[in-house]
PDBQT receptor file of N, H, CA, C and O in Angstrom, charges set to zero:
ATOM      1  N   MET A   1       0.811  -1.195   0.000  1.00  0.00    +0.000 N 
ATOM      2  CA  MET A   1       0.000   0.000   0.000  1.00  0.00    +0.000 C 
ATOM      3  C   MET A   1       0.860   1.268   0.000  1.00  0.00    +0.000 C 
ATOM      4  O   MET A   1       0.346   2.369   0.199  1.00  0.00    +0.000 OA
ATOM      5  N   TRP A   2       2.152   1.114  -0.220  1.00  0.00    +0.000 N 
ATOM      6  H   TRP A   2       2.569   0.220  -0.382  1.00  0.00    +0.000 HD
ATOM      7  CA  TRP A   2       3.056   2.272  -0.223  1.00  0.00    +0.000 C 
ATOM      8  C   TRP A   2       2.572   3.368  -1.159  1.00  0.00    +0.000 C 
ATOM      9  O   TRP A   2       2.636   4.553  -0.829  1.00  0.00    +0.000 OA
ATOM     10  N   GLU A   3       2.089   2.967  -2.323  1.00  0.00    +0.000 N 
ATOM     11  H   GLU A   3       2.037   2.005  -2.591  1.00  0.00    +0.000 HD
ATOM     12  CA  GLU A   3       1.690   3.959  -3.317  1.00  0.00    +0.000 C 
ATOM     13  C   GLU A   3       0.484   4.787  -2.875  1.00  0.00    +0.000 C 
ATOM     14  O   GLU A   3       0.194   5.819  -3.480  1.00  0.00    +0.000 OA
ATOM     15  N   ARG A   4      -0.215   4.355  -1.841  1.00  0.00    +0.000 N 
ATOM     16  H   ARG A   4       0.020   3.517  -1.350  1.00  0.00    +0.000 HD
ATOM     17  CA  ARG A   4      -1.404   5.084  -1.378  1.00  0.00    +0.000 C 
ATOM     18  C   ARG A   4      -1.132   5.928  -0.130  1.00  0.00    +0.000 C 
ATOM     19  O   ARG A   4      -2.016   6.661   0.314  1.00  0.00    +0.000 OA
ATOM     20  N   LEU A   5       0.054   5.842   0.437  1.00  0.00    +0.000 N 
ATOM     21  H   LEU A   5       0.772   5.247   0.077  1.00  0.00    +0.000 HD
ATOM     22  CA  LEU A   5       0.343   6.604   1.654  1.00  0.00    +0.000 C 
ATOM     23  C   LEU A   5       0.141   8.100   1.458  1.00  0.00    +0.000 C 
ATOM     24  O   LEU A   5      -0.357   8.781   2.356  1.00  0.00    +0.000 OA
ATOM     25  N   GLY A   6       0.511   8.603   0.329  1.00  0.00    +0.000 N 
ATOM     26  H   GLY A   6       0.916   8.051  -0.400  1.00  0.00    +0.000 HD
ATOM     27  CA  GLY A   6       0.377  10.027   0.050  1.00  0.00    +0.000 C 
ATOM     28  C   GLY A   6      -1.063  10.515   0.013  1.00  0.00    +0.000 C 
ATOM     29  O   GLY A   6      -1.314  11.719   0.055  1.00  0.00    +0.000 OA
ATOM     30  N   GLU A   7      -2.005   9.588  -0.066  1.00  0.00    +0.000 N 
ATOM     31  H   GLU A   7      -1.801   8.609  -0.100  1.00  0.00    +0.000 HD
ATOM     32  CA  GLU A   7      -3.425   9.940  -0.083  1.00  0.00    +0.000 C 
ATOM     33  C   GLU A   7      -3.962  10.300   1.303  1.00  0.00    +0.000 C 
ATOM     34  O   GLU A   7      -5.019  10.919   1.422  1.00  0.00    +0.000 OA
ATOM     35  N   LEU A   8      -3.239   9.916   2.335  1.00  0.00    +0.000 N 
ATOM     36  H   LEU A   8      -2.379   9.413   2.238  1.00  0.00    +0.000 HD
ATOM     37  CA  LEU A   8      -3.698  10.216   3.695  1.00  0.00    +0.000 C 
ATOM     38  C   LEU A   8      -3.695  11.724   3.910  1.00  0.00    +0.000 C 
ATOM     39  O   LEU A   8      -2.697  12.397   3.654  1.00  0.00    +0.000 OA
ATOM     40  N   ASP A   9      -4.803  12.234   4.373  1.00  0.00    +0.000 N 
ATOM     41  H   ASP A   9      -5.614  11.686   4.581  1.00  0.00    +0.000 HD
ATOM     42  CA  ASP A   9      -4.954  13.670   4.565  1.00  0.00    +0.000 C 
ATOM     43  C   ASP A   9      -5.136  13.970   6.059  1.00  0.00    +0.000 C 
ATOM     44  O   ASP A   9      -6.127  14.573   6.470  1.00  0.00    +0.000 OA
ATOM     45  N   LEU A  10      -4.180  13.544   6.840  1.00  0.00    +0.000 N 
ATOM     46  H   LEU A  10      -3.375  13.054   6.506  1.00  0.00    +0.000 HD
ATOM     47  CA  LEU A  10      -4.201  13.769   8.277  1.00  0.00    +0.000 C 
ATOM     48  C   LEU A  10      -2.773  13.673   8.797  1.00  0.00    +0.000 C 
ATOM     49  O   LEU A  10      -1.922  13.049   8.164  1.00  0.00    +0.000 OA
ATOM     50  N   PRO A  11      -2.507  14.285   9.938  1.00  0.00    +0.000 N 
ATOM     51  CA  PRO A  11      -1.162  14.177  10.502  1.00  0.00    +0.000 C 
ATOM     52  C   PRO A  11      -0.900  12.759  11.025  1.00  0.00    +0.000 C 
ATOM     53  O   PRO A  11      -1.791  12.109  11.571  1.00  0.00    +0.000 OA
ATOM     54  N   VAL A  12       0.318  12.307  10.848  1.00  0.00    +0.000 N 
ATOM     55  H   VAL A  12       1.042  12.835  10.404  1.00  0.00    +0.000 HD
ATOM     56  CA  VAL A  12       0.721  10.972  11.290  1.00  0.00    +0.000 C 
ATOM     57  C   VAL A  12       1.981  11.103  12.126  1.00  0.00    +0.000 C 
ATOM     58  O   VAL A  12       2.922  11.795  11.736  1.00  0.00    +0.000 OA
ATOM     59  N   THR A  13       2.003  10.445  13.270  1.00  0.00    +0.000 N 
ATOM     60  H   THR A  13       1.239   9.882  13.587  1.00  0.00    +0.000 HD
ATOM     61  CA  THR A  13       3.202  10.386  14.096  1.00  0.00    +0.000 C 
ATOM     62  C   THR A  13       3.695   8.946  14.105  1.00  0.00    +0.000 C 
ATOM     63  O   THR A  13       2.966   8.028  14.481  1.00  0.00    +0.000 OA
ATOM     64  N   LEU A  14       4.928   8.765  13.691  1.00  0.00    +0.000 N 
ATOM     65  H   LEU A  14       5.521   9.511  13.386  1.00  0.00    +0.000 HD
ATOM     66  CA  LEU A  14       5.556   7.445  13.653  1.00  0.00    +0.000 C 
ATOM     67  C   LEU A  14       6.513   7.359  14.842  1.00  0.00    +0.000 C 
ATOM     68  O   LEU A  14       7.378   8.217  15.014  1.00  0.00    +0.000 OA
ATOM     69  N   VAL A  15       6.352   6.327  15.651  1.00  0.00    +0.000 N 
ATOM     70  H   VAL A  15       5.649   5.630  15.511  1.00  0.00    +0.000 HD
ATOM     71  CA  VAL A  15       7.177   6.153  16.844  1.00  0.00    +0.000 C 
ATOM     72  C   VAL A  15       7.934   4.844  16.711  1.00  0.00    +0.000 C 
ATOM     73  O   VAL A  15       7.331   3.782  16.559  1.00  0.00    +0.000 OA
ATOM     74  N   VAL A  16       9.262   4.922  16.770  1.00  0.00    +0.000 N 
ATOM     75  H   VAL A  16       9.752   5.785  16.894  1.00  0.00    +0.000 HD
ATOM     76  CA  VAL A  16      10.100   3.732  16.645  1.00  0.00    +0.000 C 
ATOM     77  C   VAL A  16      11.214   3.757  17.675  1.00  0.00    +0.000 C 
ATOM     78  O   VAL A  16      11.594   4.812  18.182  1.00  0.00    +0.000 OA
ATOM     79  N   GLY A  17      11.726   2.574  17.972  1.00  0.00    +0.000 N 
ATOM     80  H   GLY A  17      11.417   1.717  17.561  1.00  0.00    +0.000 HD
ATOM     81  CA  GLY A  17      12.865   2.466  18.870  1.00  0.00    +0.000 C 
ATOM     82  C   GLY A  17      14.164   2.744  18.136  1.00  0.00    +0.000 C 
ATOM     83  O   GLY A  17      14.329   2.384  16.970  1.00  0.00    +0.000 OA
ATOM     84  N   GLU A  18      15.070   3.384  18.831  1.00  0.00    +0.000 N 
ATOM     85  H   GLU A  18      14.936   3.677  19.778  1.00  0.00    +0.000 HD
ATOM     86  CA  GLU A  18      16.362   3.780  18.262  1.00  0.00    +0.000 C 
ATOM     87  C   GLU A  18      17.137   2.600  17.677  1.00  0.00    +0.000 C 
ATOM     88  O   GLU A  18      17.775   2.739  16.633  1.00  0.00    +0.000 OA
ATOM     89  N   THR A  19      17.089   1.451  18.331  1.00  0.00    +0.000 N 
ATOM     90  H   THR A  19      16.571   1.338  19.179  1.00  0.00    +0.000 HD
ATOM     91  CA  THR A  19      17.906   0.314  17.903  1.00  0.00    +0.000 C 
ATOM     92  C   THR A  19      17.168  -0.660  16.995  1.00  0.00    +0.000 C 
ATOM     93  O   THR A  19      17.720  -1.702  16.642  1.00  0.00    +0.000 OA
ATOM     94  N   ASP A  20      15.944  -0.349  16.611  1.00  0.00    +0.000 N 
ATOM     95  H   ASP A  20      15.496   0.497  16.898  1.00  0.00    +0.000 HD
ATOM     96  CA  ASP A  20      15.181  -1.205  15.702  1.00  0.00    +0.000 C 
ATOM     97  C   ASP A  20      15.453  -0.754  14.267  1.00  0.00    +0.000 C 
ATOM     98  O   ASP A  20      14.668  -0.022  13.665  1.00  0.00    +0.000 OA
ATOM     99  N   ALA A  21      16.581  -1.209  13.743  1.00  0.00    +0.000 N 
ATOM    100  H   ALA A  21      17.219  -1.804  14.232  1.00  0.00    +0.000 HD
ATOM    101  CA  ALA A  21      17.051  -0.727  12.438  1.00  0.00    +0.000 C 
ATOM    102  C   ALA A  21      16.038  -0.969  11.325  1.00  0.00    +0.000 C 
ATOM    103  O   ALA A  21      15.820  -0.088  10.494  1.00  0.00    +0.000 OA
ATOM    104  N   LYS A  22      15.422  -2.133  11.293  1.00  0.00    +0.000 N 
ATOM    105  H   LYS A  22      15.599  -2.849  11.968  1.00  0.00    +0.000 HD
ATOM    106  CA  LYS A  22      14.498  -2.460  10.216  1.00  0.00    +0.000 C 
ATOM    107  C   LYS A  22      13.297  -1.513  10.209  1.00  0.00    +0.000 C 
ATOM    108  O   LYS A  22      12.995  -0.905   9.182  1.00  0.00    +0.000 OA
ATOM    109  N   PHE A  23      12.615  -1.384  11.342  1.00  0.00    +0.000 N 
ATOM    110  H   PHE A  23      12.860  -1.878  12.177  1.00  0.00    +0.000 HD
ATOM    111  CA  PHE A  23      11.401  -0.581  11.369  1.00  0.00    +0.000 C 
ATOM    112  C   PHE A  23      11.688   0.921  11.449  1.00  0.00    +0.000 C 
ATOM    113  O   PHE A  23      10.840   1.740  11.095  1.00  0.00    +0.000 OA
ATOM    114  N   ARG A  24      12.861   1.269  11.904  1.00  0.00    +0.000 N 
ATOM    115  H   ARG A  24      13.550   0.605  12.191  1.00  0.00    +0.000 HD
ATOM    116  CA  ARG A  24      13.250   2.681  11.838  1.00  0.00    +0.000 C 
ATOM    117  C   ARG A  24      13.419   3.104  10.383  1.00  0.00    +0.000 C 
ATOM    118  O   ARG A  24      12.981   4.187   9.993  1.00  0.00    +0.000 OA
ATOM    119  N   ALA A  25      14.054   2.250   9.579  1.00  0.00    +0.000 N 
ATOM    120  H   ALA A  25      14.410   1.370   9.896  1.00  0.00    +0.000 HD
ATOM    121  CA  ALA A  25      14.224   2.543   8.154  1.00  0.00    +0.000 C 
ATOM    122  C   ALA A  25      12.876   2.623   7.446  1.00  0.00    +0.000 C 
ATOM    123  O   ALA A  25      12.667   3.493   6.601  1.00  0.00    +0.000 OA
ATOM    124  N   ILE A  26      11.971   1.726   7.786  1.00  0.00    +0.000 N 
ATOM    125  H   ILE A  26      12.141   1.019   8.473  1.00  0.00    +0.000 HD
ATOM    126  CA  ILE A  26      10.634   1.749   7.196  1.00  0.00    +0.000 C 
ATOM    127  C   ILE A  26       9.919   3.042   7.585  1.00  0.00    +0.000 C 
ATOM    128  O   ILE A  26       9.305   3.692   6.739  1.00  0.00    +0.000 OA
ATOM    129  N   ALA A  27       9.998   3.413   8.856  1.00  0.00    +0.000 N 
ATOM    130  H   ALA A  27      10.497   2.885   9.543  1.00  0.00    +0.000 HD
ATOM    131  CA  ALA A  27       9.342   4.636   9.327  1.00  0.00    +0.000 C 
ATOM    132  C   ALA A  27       9.936   5.876   8.657  1.00  0.00    +0.000 C 
ATOM    133  O   ALA A  27       9.206   6.809   8.323  1.00  0.00    +0.000 OA
ATOM    134  N   GLU A  28      11.246   5.889   8.462  1.00  0.00    +0.000 N 
ATOM    135  H   GLU A  28      11.838   5.131   8.733  1.00  0.00    +0.000 HD
ATOM    136  CA  GLU A  28      11.880   7.021   7.778  1.00  0.00    +0.000 C 
ATOM    137  C   GLU A  28      11.362   7.139   6.353  1.00  0.00    +0.000 C 
ATOM    138  O   GLU A  28      11.101   8.243   5.875  1.00  0.00    +0.000 OA
ATOM    139  N   GLN A  29      11.213   6.011   5.675  1.00  0.00    +0.000 N 
ATOM    140  H   GLN A  29      11.425   5.114   6.063  1.00  0.00    +0.000 HD
ATOM    141  CA  GLN A  29      10.685   6.024   4.315  1.00  0.00    +0.000 C 
ATOM    142  C   GLN A  29       9.219   6.470   4.317  1.00  0.00    +0.000 C 
ATOM    143  O   GLN A  29       8.804   7.244   3.454  1.00  0.00    +0.000 OA
ATOM    144  N   MET A  30       8.440   5.986   5.279  1.00  0.00    +0.000 N 
ATOM    145  H   MET A  30       8.777   5.357   5.980  1.00  0.00    +0.000 HD
ATOM    146  CA  MET A  30       7.033   6.395   5.378  1.00  0.00    +0.000 C 
ATOM    147  C   MET A  30       6.923   7.893   5.614  1.00  0.00    +0.000 C 
ATOM    148  O   MET A  30       6.065   8.554   5.028  1.00  0.00    +0.000 OA
ATOM    149  N   ALA A  31       7.782   8.430   6.466  1.00  0.00    +0.000 N 
ATOM    150  H   ALA A  31       8.478   7.894   6.942  1.00  0.00    +0.000 HD
ATOM    151  CA  ALA A  31       7.724   9.858   6.796  1.00  0.00    +0.000 C 
ATOM    152  C   ALA A  31       7.961  10.726   5.564  1.00  0.00    +0.000 C 
ATOM    153  O   ALA A  31       7.381  11.806   5.448  1.00  0.00    +0.000 OA
ATOM    154  N   THR A  32       8.798  10.268   4.657  1.00  0.00    +0.000 N 
ATOM    155  H   THR A  32       9.269   9.391   4.752  1.00  0.00    +0.000 HD
ATOM    156  CA  THR A  32       9.041  11.053   3.444  1.00  0.00    +0.000 C 
ATOM    157  C   THR A  32       7.910  10.906   2.435  1.00  0.00    +0.000 C 
ATOM    158  O   THR A  32       7.724  11.772   1.580  1.00  0.00    +0.000 OA
ATOM    159  N   THR A  33       7.155   9.817   2.530  1.00  0.00    +0.000 N 
ATOM    160  H   THR A  33       7.306   9.114   3.225  1.00  0.00    +0.000 HD
ATOM    161  CA  THR A  33       6.063   9.560   1.598  1.00  0.00    +0.000 C 
ATOM    162  C   THR A  33       4.757  10.228   2.047  1.00  0.00    +0.000 C 
ATOM    163  O   THR A  33       3.969  10.681   1.217  1.00  0.00    +0.000 OA
ATOM    164  N   LEU A  34       4.540  10.284   3.343  1.00  0.00    +0.000 N 
ATOM    165  H   LEU A  34       5.180   9.916   4.018  1.00  0.00    +0.000 HD
ATOM    166  CA  LEU A  34       3.325  10.886   3.883  1.00  0.00    +0.000 C 
ATOM    167  C   LEU A  34       3.382  12.400   3.765  1.00  0.00    +0.000 C 
ATOM    168  O   LEU A  34       4.457  12.996   3.839  1.00  0.00    +0.000 OA
ATOM    169  N   GLY A  35       2.240  13.009   3.583  1.00  0.00    +0.000 N 
ATOM    170  H   GLY A  35       1.368  12.524   3.523  1.00  0.00    +0.000 HD
ATOM    171  CA  GLY A  35       2.201  14.457   3.436  1.00  0.00    +0.000 C 
ATOM    172  C   GLY A  35       2.471  15.208   4.719  1.00  0.00    +0.000 C 
ATOM    173  O   GLY A  35       3.169  16.222   4.703  1.00  0.00    +0.000 OA
ATOM    174  N   ASP A  36       1.937  14.739   5.827  1.00  0.00    +0.000 N 
ATOM    175  H   ASP A  36       1.370  13.915   5.840  1.00  0.00    +0.000 HD
ATOM    176  CA  ASP A  36       2.048  15.437   7.113  1.00  0.00    +0.000 C 
ATOM    177  C   ASP A  36       2.471  14.426   8.177  1.00  0.00    +0.000 C 
ATOM    178  O   ASP A  36       1.633  13.889   8.902  1.00  0.00    +0.000 OA
ATOM    179  N   ALA A  37       3.769  14.173   8.262  1.00  0.00    +0.000 N 
ATOM    180  H   ALA A  37       4.449  14.609   7.673  1.00  0.00    +0.000 HD
ATOM    181  CA  ALA A  37       4.260  13.151   9.187  1.00  0.00    +0.000 C 
ATOM    182  C   ALA A  37       5.432  13.659   9.998  1.00  0.00    +0.000 C 
ATOM    183  O   ALA A  37       6.211  14.504   9.556  1.00  0.00    +0.000 OA
ATOM    184  N   ARG A  38       5.530  13.119  11.192  1.00  0.00    +0.000 N 
ATOM    185  H   ARG A  38       4.898  12.432  11.551  1.00  0.00    +0.000 HD
ATOM    186  CA  ARG A  38       6.742  13.355  11.977  1.00  0.00    +0.000 C 
ATOM    187  C   ARG A  38       7.185  12.016  12.535  1.00  0.00    +0.000 C 
ATOM    188  O   ARG A  38       6.369  11.149  12.847  1.00  0.00    +0.000 OA
ATOM    189  N   LEU A  39       8.464  11.872  12.650  1.00  0.00    +0.000 N 
ATOM    190  H   LEU A  39       9.127  12.576  12.397  1.00  0.00    +0.000 HD
ATOM    191  CA  LEU A  39       9.079  10.634  13.120  1.00  0.00    +0.000 C 
ATOM    192  C   LEU A  39       9.704  10.892  14.482  1.00  0.00    +0.000 C 
ATOM    193  O   LEU A  39      10.534  11.788  14.634  1.00  0.00    +0.000 OA
ATOM    194  N   LEU A  40       9.305  10.109  15.461  1.00  0.00    +0.000 N 
ATOM    195  H   LEU A  40       8.630   9.381  15.337  1.00  0.00    +0.000 HD
ATOM    196  CA  LEU A  40       9.881  10.200  16.799  1.00  0.00    +0.000 C 
ATOM    197  C   LEU A  40      10.661   8.922  17.071  1.00  0.00    +0.000 C 
ATOM    198  O   LEU A  40      10.103   7.825  17.052  1.00  0.00    +0.000 OA
ATOM    199  N   VAL A  41      11.947   9.075  17.322  1.00  0.00    +0.000 N 
ATOM    200  H   VAL A  41      12.400   9.966  17.337  1.00  0.00    +0.000 HD
ATOM    201  CA  VAL A  41      12.827   7.947  17.599  1.00  0.00    +0.000 C 
ATOM    202  C   VAL A  41      13.092   7.936  19.105  1.00  0.00    +0.000 C 
ATOM    203  O   VAL A  41      13.645   8.888  19.657  1.00  0.00    +0.000 OA
ATOM    204  N   VAL A  42      12.696   6.867  19.746  1.00  0.00    +0.000 N 
ATOM    205  H   VAL A  42      12.246   6.094  19.298  1.00  0.00    +0.000 HD
ATOM    206  CA  VAL A  42      12.816   6.761  21.202  1.00  0.00    +0.000 C 
ATOM    207  C   VAL A  42      14.176   6.157  21.538  1.00  0.00    +0.000 C 
ATOM    208  O   VAL A  42      14.471   5.032  21.137  1.00  0.00    +0.000 OA
ATOM    209  N   PRO A  43      15.008   6.900  22.274  1.00  0.00    +0.000 N 
ATOM    210  CA  PRO A  43      16.332   6.398  22.637  1.00  0.00    +0.000 C 
ATOM    211  C   PRO A  43      16.247   5.164  23.536  1.00  0.00    +0.000 C 
ATOM    212  O   PRO A  43      15.285   4.974  24.281  1.00  0.00    +0.000 OA
ATOM    213  N   GLU A  44      17.272   4.347  23.441  1.00  0.00    +0.000 N 
ATOM    214  H   GLU A  44      18.054   4.501  22.837  1.00  0.00    +0.000 HD
ATOM    215  CA  GLU A  44      17.415   3.163  24.292  1.00  0.00    +0.000 C 
ATOM    216  C   GLU A  44      16.209   2.240  24.205  1.00  0.00    +0.000 C 
ATOM    217  O   GLU A  44      15.796   1.648  25.202  1.00  0.00    +0.000 OA
ATOM    218  N   ALA A  45      15.646   2.122  23.004  1.00  0.00    +0.000 N 
ATOM    219  H   ALA A  45      15.981   2.603  22.194  1.00  0.00    +0.000 HD
ATOM    220  CA  ALA A  45      14.503   1.239  22.781  1.00  0.00    +0.000 C 
ATOM    221  C   ALA A  45      14.704   0.470  21.489  1.00  0.00    +0.000 C 
ATOM    222  O   ALA A  45      15.328   0.950  20.543  1.00  0.00    +0.000 OA
ATOM    223  N   GLY A  46      14.159  -0.737  21.478  1.00  0.00    +0.000 N 
ATOM    224  H   GLY A  46      13.652  -1.127  22.247  1.00  0.00    +0.000 HD
ATOM    225  CA  GLY A  46      14.219  -1.574  20.285  1.00  0.00    +0.000 C 
ATOM    226  C   GLY A  46      12.852  -1.701  19.651  1.00  0.00    +0.000 C 
ATOM    227  O   GLY A  46      12.084  -0.740  19.613  1.00  0.00    +0.000 OA
ATOM    228  N   HIS A  47      12.549  -2.893  19.151  1.00  0.00    +0.000 N 
ATOM    229  H   HIS A  47      13.174  -3.674  19.183  1.00  0.00    +0.000 HD
ATOM    230  CA  HIS A  47      11.298  -3.122  18.436  1.00  0.00    +0.000 C 
ATOM    231  C   HIS A  47      10.073  -2.929  19.335  1.00  0.00    +0.000 C 
ATOM    232  O   HIS A  47       9.066  -2.376  18.892  1.00  0.00    +0.000 OA
ATOM    233  N   ALA A  48      10.147  -3.368  20.559  1.00  0.00    +0.000 N 
ATOM    234  H   ALA A  48      10.965  -3.817  20.918  1.00  0.00    +0.000 HD
ATOM    235  CA  ALA A  48       9.027  -3.214  21.498  1.00  0.00    +0.000 C 
ATOM    236  C   ALA A  48       9.201  -1.919  22.287  1.00  0.00    +0.000 C 
ATOM    237  O   ALA A  48       9.370  -1.932  23.507  1.00  0.00    +0.000 OA
ATOM    238  N   VAL A  49       9.155  -0.810  21.568  1.00  0.00    +0.000 N 
ATOM    239  H   VAL A  49       9.017  -0.799  20.577  1.00  0.00    +0.000 HD
ATOM    240  CA  VAL A  49       9.445   0.490  22.160  1.00  0.00    +0.000 C 
ATOM    241  C   VAL A  49       8.556   0.767  23.371  1.00  0.00    +0.000 C 
ATOM    242  O   VAL A  49       9.015   1.355  24.350  1.00  0.00    +0.000 OA
ATOM    243  N   HIS A  50       7.312   0.357  23.317  1.00  0.00    +0.000 N 
ATOM    244  H   HIS A  50       6.939  -0.121  22.522  1.00  0.00    +0.000 HD
ATOM    245  CA  HIS A  50       6.380   0.595  24.425  1.00  0.00    +0.000 C 
ATOM    246  C   HIS A  50       6.738  -0.222  25.663  1.00  0.00    +0.000 C 
ATOM    247  O   HIS A  50       6.374   0.157  26.777  1.00  0.00    +0.000 OA
ATOM    248  N   LEU A  51       7.435  -1.324  25.487  1.00  0.00    +0.000 N 
ATOM    249  H   LEU A  51       7.731  -1.632  24.582  1.00  0.00    +0.000 HD
ATOM    250  CA  LEU A  51       7.886  -2.135  26.628  1.00  0.00    +0.000 C 
ATOM    251  C   LEU A  51       9.270  -1.707  27.105  1.00  0.00    +0.000 C 
ATOM    252  O   LEU A  51       9.556  -1.736  28.302  1.00  0.00    +0.000 OA
ATOM    253  N   ASP A  52      10.125  -1.311  26.168  1.00  0.00    +0.000 N 
ATOM    254  H   ASP A  52       9.892  -1.287  25.196  1.00  0.00    +0.000 HD
ATOM    255  CA  ASP A  52      11.485  -0.893  26.511  1.00  0.00    +0.000 C 
ATOM    256  C   ASP A  52      11.507   0.458  27.227  1.00  0.00    +0.000 C 
ATOM    257  O   ASP A  52      12.299   0.659  28.148  1.00  0.00    +0.000 OA
ATOM    258  N   GLN A  53      10.645   1.378  26.811  1.00  0.00    +0.000 N 
ATOM    259  H   GLN A  53      10.001   1.215  26.064  1.00  0.00    +0.000 HD
ATOM    260  CA  GLN A  53      10.621   2.734  27.372  1.00  0.00    +0.000 C 
ATOM    261  C   GLN A  53       9.169   3.178  27.610  1.00  0.00    +0.000 C 
ATOM    262  O   GLN A  53       8.710   4.135  26.987  1.00  0.00    +0.000 OA
ATOM    263  N   PRO A  54       8.452   2.499  28.499  1.00  0.00    +0.000 N 
ATOM    264  CA  PRO A  54       7.030   2.812  28.677  1.00  0.00    +0.000 C 
ATOM    265  C   PRO A  54       6.752   4.245  29.111  1.00  0.00    +0.000 C 
ATOM    266  O   PRO A  54       5.769   4.836  28.664  1.00  0.00    +0.000 OA
ATOM    267  N   SER A  55       7.579   4.809  29.957  1.00  0.00    +0.000 N 
ATOM    268  H   SER A  55       8.377   4.328  30.320  1.00  0.00    +0.000 HD
ATOM    269  CA  SER A  55       7.306   6.181  30.413  1.00  0.00    +0.000 C 
ATOM    270  C   SER A  55       7.522   7.185  29.284  1.00  0.00    +0.000 C 
ATOM    271  O   SER A  55       6.784   8.165  29.182  1.00  0.00    +0.000 OA
ATOM    272  N   ARG A  56       8.511   6.956  28.445  1.00  0.00    +0.000 N 
ATOM    273  H   ARG A  56       9.110   6.160  28.528  1.00  0.00    +0.000 HD
ATOM    274  CA  ARG A  56       8.728   7.855  27.305  1.00  0.00    +0.000 C 
ATOM    275  C   ARG A  56       7.580   7.761  26.310  1.00  0.00    +0.000 C 
ATOM    276  O   ARG A  56       7.123   8.774  25.780  1.00  0.00    +0.000 OA
ATOM    277  N   VAL A  57       7.121   6.547  26.059  1.00  0.00    +0.000 N 
ATOM    278  H   VAL A  57       7.493   5.725  26.489  1.00  0.00    +0.000 HD
ATOM    279  CA  VAL A  57       5.996   6.372  25.145  1.00  0.00    +0.000 C 
ATOM    280  C   VAL A  57       4.745   7.011  25.737  1.00  0.00    +0.000 C 
ATOM    281  O   VAL A  57       3.968   7.632  25.013  1.00  0.00    +0.000 OA
ATOM    282  N   ALA A  58       4.543   6.867  27.034  1.00  0.00    +0.000 N 
ATOM    283  H   ALA A  58       5.174   6.362  27.623  1.00  0.00    +0.000 HD
ATOM    284  CA  ALA A  58       3.387   7.493  27.693  1.00  0.00    +0.000 C 
ATOM    285  C   ALA A  58       3.442   9.009  27.550  1.00  0.00    +0.000 C 
ATOM    286  O   ALA A  58       2.413   9.646  27.322  1.00  0.00    +0.000 OA
ATOM    287  N   ARG A  59       4.632   9.592  27.680  1.00  0.00    +0.000 N 
ATOM    288  H   ARG A  59       5.467   9.075  27.865  1.00  0.00    +0.000 HD
ATOM    289  CA  ARG A  59       4.767  11.048  27.518  1.00  0.00    +0.000 C 
ATOM    290  C   ARG A  59       4.471  11.463  26.073  1.00  0.00    +0.000 C 
ATOM    291  O   ARG A  59       3.849  12.498  25.838  1.00  0.00    +0.000 OA
ATOM    292  N   ILE A  60       4.913  10.662  25.119  1.00  0.00    +0.000 N 
ATOM    293  H   ILE A  60       5.419   9.821  25.310  1.00  0.00    +0.000 HD
ATOM    294  CA  ILE A  60       4.628  10.951  23.713  1.00  0.00    +0.000 C 
ATOM    295  C   ILE A  60       3.124  10.938  23.487  1.00  0.00    +0.000 C 
ATOM    296  O   ILE A  60       2.571  11.856  22.882  1.00  0.00    +0.000 OA
ATOM    297  N   LEU A  61       2.474   9.901  23.971  1.00  0.00    +0.000 N 
ATOM    298  H   LEU A  61       2.924   9.155  24.462  1.00  0.00    +0.000 HD
ATOM    299  CA  LEU A  61       1.014   9.803  23.781  1.00  0.00    +0.000 C 
ATOM    300  C   LEU A  61       0.285  10.925  24.504  1.00  0.00    +0.000 C 
ATOM    301  O   LEU A  61      -0.670  11.487  23.968  1.00  0.00    +0.000 OA
ATOM    302  N   ALA A  62       0.714  11.251  25.692  1.00  0.00    +0.000 N 
ATOM    303  H   ALA A  62       1.490  10.794  26.127  1.00  0.00    +0.000 HD
ATOM    304  CA  ALA A  62       0.073  12.354  26.443  1.00  0.00    +0.000 C 
ATOM    305  C   ALA A  62       0.215  13.677  25.692  1.00  0.00    +0.000 C 
ATOM    306  O   ALA A  62      -0.716  14.482  25.660  1.00  0.00    +0.000 OA
ATOM    307  N   ALA A  63       1.382  13.897  25.091  1.00  0.00    +0.000 N 
ATOM    308  H   ALA A  63       2.138  13.244  25.117  1.00  0.00    +0.000 HD
ATOM    309  CA  ALA A  63       1.593  15.124  24.336  1.00  0.00    +0.000 C 
ATOM    310  C   ALA A  63       0.711  15.171  23.085  1.00  0.00    +0.000 C 
ATOM    311  O   ALA A  63       0.249  16.238  22.681  1.00  0.00    +0.000 OA
ATOM    312  N   LEU A  64       0.485  14.010  22.481  1.00  0.00    +0.000 N 
ATOM    313  H   LEU A  64       0.861  13.143  22.809  1.00  0.00    +0.000 HD
ATOM    314  CA  LEU A  64      -0.343  13.946  21.281  1.00  0.00    +0.000 C 
ATOM    315  C   LEU A  64      -1.821  14.117  21.587  1.00  0.00    +0.000 C 
ATOM    316  O   LEU A  64      -2.543  14.782  20.844  1.00  0.00    +0.000 OA
ATOM    317  N   TRP A  65      -2.272  13.511  22.690  1.00  0.00    +0.000 N 
ATOM    318  H   TRP A  65      -1.685  12.971  23.293  1.00  0.00    +0.000 HD
ATOM    319  CA  TRP A  65      -3.712  13.468  22.993  1.00  0.00    +0.000 C 
ATOM    320  C   TRP A  65      -4.086  14.144  24.291  1.00  0.00    +0.000 C 
ATOM    321  O   TRP A  65      -5.242  14.106  24.712  1.00  0.00    +0.000 OA
ATOM    322  N   GLY A  66      -3.121  14.752  24.916  1.00  0.00    +0.000 N 
ATOM    323  H   GLY A  66      -2.182  14.783  24.574  1.00  0.00    +0.000 HD
ATOM    324  CA  GLY A  66      -3.384  15.389  26.205  1.00  0.00    +0.000 C 
ATOM    325  C   GLY A  66      -4.215  16.654  26.079  1.00  0.00    +0.000 C 
ATOM    326  O   GLY A  66      -4.582  17.080  24.984  1.00  0.00    +0.000 OA
ATOM    327  N   PRO A  67      -4.499  17.236  27.228  1.00  0.00    +0.000 N 
ATOM    328  CA  PRO A  67      -5.320  18.457  27.255  1.00  0.00    +0.000 C 
ATOM    329  C   PRO A  67      -4.663  19.656  26.596  1.00  0.00    +0.000 C 
ATOM    330  O   PRO A  67      -5.250  20.737  26.555  1.00  0.00    +0.000 OA
TER     331      PRO A  67
């Protein structure tokens, strides 16, 4: 569905772990393809970023959806 990513008309936040080389590369490519995207790389985290750095992920989510 790569060819359809540019059709998304909403902001997208991509969150990946710093040491997850495969999905970080995918997220970087997605960020350049999407019209309104930002990429957040969580330090000291791998593929399971939410398990490796739960408090950092919670802060990211709070900033996105908080008051």
